[in-house]
C-alpha positions in Angstrom: 15.4 -15.5 12.6 16.5 -11.9 12.2 13.8 -9.2 12.7 15.8 -6.4 11.1 15.5 -4.2 14.2 11.8 -3.9 14.6 11.3 -5.8 17.8 10.9 -3.9 21.1 11.1 -5.0 24.7 7.6 -5.4 26.1 6.2 -6.1 29.5 5.8 -9.8 30.3 2.0 -9.6 30.2 1.9 -7.5 27.0 -1.2 -5.8 28.4 -2.5 -2.9 26.4 -2.3 0.2 28.6 -4.8 3.0 29.1 -3.8 6.2 27.4 -4.8 9.8 28.1 -5.7 11.6 24.9 -7.0 14.9 23.8 -10.2 14.2 21.8 -11.2 15.9 18.6 -14.2 14.6 16.7 -13.6 13.9 13.0 -14.1 10.7 11.1 -10.5 10.2 10.1 -8.8 11.9 13.0 -6.5 14.9 13.0 -3.8 15.8 10.5 -0.7 13.7 11.3 2.7 15.0 10.2 4.4 12.2 12.1 4.2 8.4 11.9 6.8 8.2 9.0 6.4 4.4 8.8 2.7 4.8 7.7 2.5 4.8 3.9 -0.1 5.2 1.2 -0.5 2.3 -1.3 -0.9 3.6 -4.8 -1.0 2.2 -8.3 2.4 2.4 -9.9 2.9 5.7 -11.8 3.7 5.3 -15.5 4.0 8.9 -16.7 6.5 11.6 -15.8 4.4 14.5 -16.5 1.8 15.4 -13.9 -0.8 12.7 -13.4 -3.5 11.8 -10.8 -2.5 9.4 -8.1 -4.7 6.3 -7.6 -4.9 5.9 -3.8 -5.7 2.3 -3.0 -5.1 1.9 0.7 -2.8 2.6 3.7 0.0 0.4 4.9 2.8 0.3 7.5 6.5 -0.2 7.0 7.5 -3.1 9.4 11.0 -3.8 8.0 13.3 -1.7 5.7 11.9 -3.6 2.7 8.5 -4.8 3.9 5.1 -3.1 4.2 2.1 -4.6 5.9 -1.4 -3.8 4.5 -4.8 -5.5 4.0 -5.3 -8.4 1.6 -8.3 -6.8 0.0 -6.2 -3.9 -1.0 -4.8 -6.1 -3.8 -8.2 -7.0 -5.2 -8.0 -4.6 -8.2 -4.6 -5.5 -9.5 -3.9 -8.8 -7.7 -0.7 -10.1 -6.1 1.2 -9.6 -9.3 0.0 -6.0 -9.8 2.3 -3.0 -10.1 2.3 -0.9 -7.0 4.2 1.9 -5.2 4.1 3.1 -1.6 4.3 6.8 -0.6 6.1 8.1 2.4 5.0 11.6 3.6 2.2 13.5 5.3 0.4 14.6 2.1 0.2 12.3 -0.9 2.4 13.6 -3.7 4.7 15.7 -1.4 7.2 13.1 -0.2 9.0 10.1 -1.6 7.9 6.9 -3.4 9.2 3.4 -3.2 8.6 0.6 -5.7 6.9 -2.6 -4.8 8.3 -5.7 -6.5 6.1 -8.5 -5.0 3.0 -8.9 -2.8 1.6 -11.8 -0.9 -1.8 -12.3 0.8 -2.3 -14.3 4.0 -3.1 -17.8 2.8 -6.2 -18.0 5.1 -7.7 -14.7 4.0 -11.5 -14.9 3.8 -12.9 -12.0 1.6 -16.4 -12.6 3.0 -15.5 -12.1 6.7 -12.2 -10.2 6.4 -10.6 -12.8 8.7 -6.8 -12.8 8.2 -7.2 -9.8 5.9 -3.5 -9.2 5.7 -0.9 -8.7 2.9 2.8 -8.1 2.8 4.6 -6.0 0.1 8.3 -6.3 -0.7 10.1 -3.1 -1.8 12.7 -3.1 -4.4 15.2 -1.5 -2.1 15.5 -0.7 1.6 14.3 2.7 2.8 16.0 4.7 5.5 12.9 5.1 7.7 12.4 3.5 11.1 9.9 0.7 10.8 6.9 0.5 13.2 7.4 -1.8 16.1 5.9 -5.3 15.9 4.8 -7.0 19.1 7.3 -9.5 20.5 4.7 -11.6 22.2 0.9 -12.0 22.1 -1.0 -8.9 23.2 -3.9 -8.8 25.6 -6.4 -6.2 24.3 -9.5 -5.7 26.4 -12.8 -3.8 26.1 -12.4 0.0 26.6 -8.7 0.0 25.8 -7.8 3.1 23.7 -6.0 2.4 20.4 -4.7 4.8 17.8 -5.6 4.5 14.1 -3.6 6.1 11.3 -4.5 6.3 7.6 -4.7 8.3 4.4 -8.5 7.9 4.2 -11.3 10.3 4.0 -12.2 12.6 7.0 -15.8 13.0 5.8 -18.1 10.1 4.9 -19.1 10.2 1.2 -16.2 12.4 0.1 -13.0 11.3 -1.7 -9.9 11.2 0.4 -7.6 14.2 0.0 -4.5 12.2 0.4 -3.6 13.7 3.8 -2.4 11.4 6.6 -4.6 11.5 9.7 -4.7 9.8 13.0 -7.2 9.5 15.8 -8.3 7.4 18.8 -10.8 4.5 18.9 -11.6 2.2 21.8 -11.7 -1.6 21.8 -15.3 -3.0 22.0 -14.4 -6.7 21.4 -11.3 -8.8 21.0 -10.9 -12.3 19.6 -7.7 -14.3 19.0 -7.4 -12.9 15.5 -9.3 -9.6 15.4 -10.2 -6.5 17.4 -13.4 -4.5 16.9 -13.3 -0.9 17.9 -15.7 2.0 18.2 -15.2 5.8 17.9 -13.5 7.4 20.8 -14.1 9.8 19.1 -12.3 9.1 15.8 -13.1 6.3 13.3 -11.3 4.7 10.4 -13.0 5.2 7.0 -12.6 4.9 3.3 -8.9 4.7 2.3 -7.7 3.7 5.8 -7.8 0.0 5.0 -4.5 -1.7 5.5 -3.4 1.1 7.9 -2.1 0.5 11.4 -3.9 0.3 14.7 -1.4 1.0 17.5 -1.6 -0.1 21.1 0.5 1.2 24.0 2.4 -1.6 25.7 5.2 -1.1 28.2 5.1 2.6 27.5 5.7 2.2 23.8 3.4 1.9 20.8 3.3 -1.4 19.0 1.4 -2.6 16.0 -1.8 -4.2 17.3 -3.8 -4.5 14.1 -4.6 -3.6 10.5 -7.7 -1.8 9.5 -9.9 -4.2 7.5 -13.6 -3.1 7.4 -16.4 -1.4 9.2 -19.9 0.0 8.8 -20.5 2.0 5.6 -21.1 5.2 7.5 -17.8 5.0 9.5 -19.8 5.8 12.6 -20.4 2.5 14.5 -17.4 0.1 14.4 -14.2 -0.8 12.8 -13.0 -4.4 12.3 -9.2 -4.8 12.6 -7.1 -7.9 12.0 -4.6 -8.7 14.8 -0.9 -8.6 13.8 0.4 -10.7 16.7 -1.8 -13.6 15.6 0.0 -13.7 12.2 3.6 -13.2 13.3 4.8 -16.8 13.4 3.1 -18.3 10.3 3.0 -15.3 7.9 5.0 -12.2 8.8 8.2 -13.6 10.2 8.8 -16.0 7.2 8.2 -13.2 4.7 10.7 -11.0 6.6 13.3 -13.8 6.5 12.7 -14.3 2.8 13.1 -10.6 2.2 16.4 -10.5 4.1 17.7 -13.1 1.7 16.3 -11.7 -1.5 18.4 -9.5 -3.7 17.8 -5.7 -3.3 17.9 -3.1 -6.0 16.3 -2.3 -9.4 18.5 -4.5 -11.6 20.1 -3.3 -14.8 17.9 -0.3 -15.5 20.2 0.7 -18.4 19.1 -2.3 -20.4 17.0 -1.8 -23.5 15.8 -4.0 -26.3 12.7 -5.3 -24.6 10.9 -5.6 -27.9 13.3 -8.3 -29.0 14.3 -9.8 -25.6 12.0 -12.3 -24.0 11.3 -13.1 -20.4 10.2 -16.1 -18.4 9.2 -14.3 -15.3 9.6 -11.0 -13.3 13.1 -12.1 -12.3 14.1 -11.4 -15.9 12.8 -7.9 -15.9 14.5 -4.9 -14.2 12.8 -2.1 -12.2 9.9 -4.3 -11.2 8.6 -4.5 -14.8 6.0 -7.3 -15.3 6.8 -10.2 -17.6 3.6 -10.3 -19.7 3.2 -12.5 -22.8 7.0 -13.0 -22.8 8.0 -9.3 -22.7 9.0 -6.9 -19.9 6.6 -4.0 -19.6 4.6 -1.6 -17.5 1.1 -3.1 -17.6 -0.6 0.2 -18.1 1.5 0.8 -21.3 1.8 -1.5 -24.2 5.0 -3.4 -24.6 8.0 -1.2 -25.6 11.5 0.0 -25.0 12.9 2.6 -22.6 15.4 4.9 -24.2 17.0 8.3 -23.3 16.2 10.1 -20.1 13.4 12.7 -20.3 11.3 15.0 -18.3 8.3 15.7 -20.5 6.4 14.0 -23.3 7.5 16.6 -25.8 11.1 15.5 -25.4 10.3 12.1 -26.9 9.6 11.2 -30.5 6.8 8.9 -29.3 5.4 11.7 -27.1 5.6 9.4 -24.1 8.0 10.0 -21.3 7.5 7.0 -19.0 8.5 6.5 -15.4 10.8 3.5 -15.1 11.9 4.2 -11.5 10.1 5.9 -8.6 12.5 8.9 -8.4 16.1 10.0 -9.0 18.2 10.6 -12.1 17.2 8.6 -15.0 13.9 7.7 -13.5 12.0 8.8 -16.6 12.8 7.5 -20.1 11.4 8.0 -23.6 9.1 5.1 -24.3 8.8 3.6 -27.8 6.0 1.0 -28.2 7.1 -2.2 -30.0 4.4 -1.6 -32.5 6.0 1.7 -33.5 2.8 3.7 -32.8 2.3 6.5 -30.4 0.8 4.2 -27.8 1.1 4.7 -24.0 -1.4 6.2 -21.7 -2.0 9.1 -24.1 -3.9 6.7 -26.3 -6.9 6.4 -23.9 -9.4 6.6 -26.7 -7.3 5.2 -29.5 -7.4 1.5 -29.3 -5.0 0.7 -26.4 -6.5 -2.6 -25.1 -4.4 -2.8 -21.9 -5.5 0.6 -20.7 -9.1 -0.1 -21.6 -9.0 -3.3 -19.6 -7.4 -1.4 -16.7 -10.1 1.3 -16.7 -12.8 -1.4 -16.8 -11.3 -3.2 -13.9 -11.1 0.0 -11.8 -14.7 0.9 -12.6 -15.9 -2.6 -11.7 -14.0 -2.4 -8.4 -15.5 1.0 -7.6 -19.0 -0.4 -8.2 -18.4 -3.3 -5.9 -17.2 -1.1 -3.1 -20.3 1.0 -3.0 -22.2 -2.0 -1.6 -19.4 -3.4 0.5 -17.9 -2.8 3.9 -14.3 -2.4 2.5 -12.3 0.5 3.8 -10.0 0.7 0.8 -10.1 3.9 -1.3 -10.3 2.3 -4.6 -9.3 3.9 -7.9 -10.7 7.5 -7.7 -7.7 9.9 -8.1 -6.7 12.0 -5.2 -7.1 15.8 -5.9 
């Protein structure tokens, strides 16, 4: 089975090594301009004029078309939701890639966060080096230092700013499927869910775990799901499937979605959802994508929609099938899909206030 270049040569024992670090005490760590494989998971953007970004979680590129994150990061929109990932140090100043499918670990338990893992397939490969997966089972032990990276908040109780940060924690307990860590002195927090926990093995960092949960104050502990325990039955098969899957956005010049039907997402270009027999962006009503645009005022419908993450022709004039103005601009005007979306986001935010989840949820990043 091909691992698309992400394996590294490790020592036979795969023992996590002690690391000398300079310690700086903030919840989310220090600003991190590096770690290019660490991404922010966001709700798919639908407008081409300035809009707030809904930071959901953090993730890690583990193959040119695969991102690893936490399963609970998909709770708001589900496995068939519409997502993007962001590459960069500050959310919004970098590049985006479109997610075309997602899969939770089949043994994921929401109550305990056991096997809290999910894999995301990108529409096309990215030219960024993936993080190194372990080639064999690791041996984390109490007091081992590990490094956590994420786009989460640096101050408990405040919204994340969308800045990537990293810091050091130490292992307090290790089981066959999870690692619990305590501040040393940094600690993962809201928005860091799904992000990587790196261990040093054989002189090189490898992906030990994925941030899953912790205490609400982000002071006592972090629960992290081990990656090496999921390689054989979950991660490797998904990587093999992705290698065989077609890459690209499909025929994005196609129009006529109001008259054409679809049986599934395979019939829709650019990662559009097949909803009620029509290809669409779920946060807009069903419609067609026409001429390229850069602003709403350039379109007769006053809606310049984002069909692709970036590049020429990414934005197209959107015309609802109903013939009305439609789109996200109709927030108070009877757009049922948008209303349902906002209700779902509000409900998810309410649940998180009493949970141990470390996902950021729907509040926009300033």
